[in-house]
C-alpha positions, -999 to +999 in steps of 0.1 A: -108-059-038-123-063-072-158-053-064-169-055-101-158-091-103-176-099-070-208-082-080-208-099-114-203-133-097-231-125-073-255-117-102-245-150-118-255-169-086-221-172-070-221-151-038-189-164-023-165-136-036-190-109-026-195-123+009-157-125+013-152-089+002-180-076+025-168-096+055-132-083+049-144-048+048-165-053+079-135-067+098-114-037+086-140-013+099-143-032+132-105-029+136-106+008+129-134+013+154-115-006+181-084+016+174-105+047+177-116+036+212-080+035+223-071+070+209-065+099+232-085+131+233-067+144+201-077+113+182-042+097+181-028+065+195+004+065+215+033+046+198+037+011+211+070+007+229+085-016+203+076+008+174+091+040+188+114+055+162+102+032+133+084+044+102+066+025+075+077+034+040+074+022+004+101+025-022+093+024-059+121+023-084+114+036-119+142+027-143+146+031-180+183+024-188+209-001-180+237+012-160+260+012-190+235+032-211+232+069-211+201+091-211+196+119-237+211+146-216+244+129-207+270+122-233+294+099-214+282+085-180+316+071-171+333+104-176+306+127-162+299+107-131+332+089-125+317+054-126 
């Protein structure tokens, strides 16, 4: 959420963005509270049957060269890596 934008708009007399941000945060907190009520005595939820063995992950690729280019520490990519 862009709270600075929302607060600036609120000060200018347009409360819609601010109200949307606050209500979104409230719904998120309500959802977390409901999850906490289903937690066991250690504070964790049991995995749902359809989610057992699954994990959520995020992959970020950082690239700097085309595949036919070389980096400073490799003289000949094709010879060094058999590509």
